[in-house]
N, C-alpha and C positions, 0 to 999 in steps of 0.2 A: 173231682171237683177242685178248681183252682183255689189256692190259699189266698187269704187277704194280704194286701201289701202291708209291710211292716210300718208301724207308726214312727213318727219323729223320735219319740221317747225310746222305742225299741232300737232304732238305729244308733242313738246316742249310747244306749246301754251296751250294745255290741262293740261300740268304739271304746268304751271304758274297759271292757274285757280284753279286747285286742291290744290296745295301746298302753294301758296302765298295768293291767294284771297279766298281760301276755298269756291269755288263755283263749284257746279256740273253742268257741261255743258251737255245739252241734247245730245243724241246720234247723232242727225243730225247736231249738232254744230251751231244751229241757235237761234235767239231770245234773244241774250245776253242782249241787251238794252231794246227791246220792252217788254220782259217778266219780266223786272226788276231784272235780275240776277246780274247786276253790277250797282252800284250807282256812283256818282261823285268821291268819294274817291277811290273806286275800279278802276275806269277808270284812275285816276292819277297814281295809282300803276301799272296798266297794261301797260300804255304807258312807264313808267320808266323801267319796266322789259323788254319790247320789245327793247328799246334802249340799255339797258345793255347786255342782252343775245344775241341779234342778231347783235350787233354793227352797228346799223343803226340810222339815225336821222329821226324822224317823223316830217314832215312839217305840223305844226299845222295850218297854214293859209290855207292849202289845205285839211285838215281833214274834212270829212263828217261823219255824224252819221252812214250811211250805211257801211262805212269802218270798223266799229266796231261791226256790228250786227251779224256776223257769224265768225266761225273759218276760213273759206275759204276767207272771205273778209279781215280779219286781215292778213292772209298769203299773200294775194295780196298786201296789204299795205306795208308789209315788203319787198317783192320782188321788188316792183317798187320804193322803196326808192332810192334816188340818191346815197346814201352811201352803197348800198347793193352789190357792185361789188365782194368783197371777198366772200360773201355768195353764189352768183351765181356760182362763180368759184369752190367753195367747193362742191356744189351740182352736178356740171357736172363731177367732178373727180371720 
């Protein structure tokens, strides 16, 4: 069964990993923390980049490790952010 094409958010996230964090994300986009691909400093930079690029606020009190384990989980974190309304509207246009 063919996989779904990656979303604009997913492509942007891969760009952050490649360009800013200099981390090669596995093709399936998983194991980012459990495989040791990002450490605490990279995690701080990732969260900063998410807030800047996607203009969302990450709720650190609600943040779970699983929210950052895969590209898809990070994408869901961005989409469910209370400040992501403009992002959703742009995706629907």
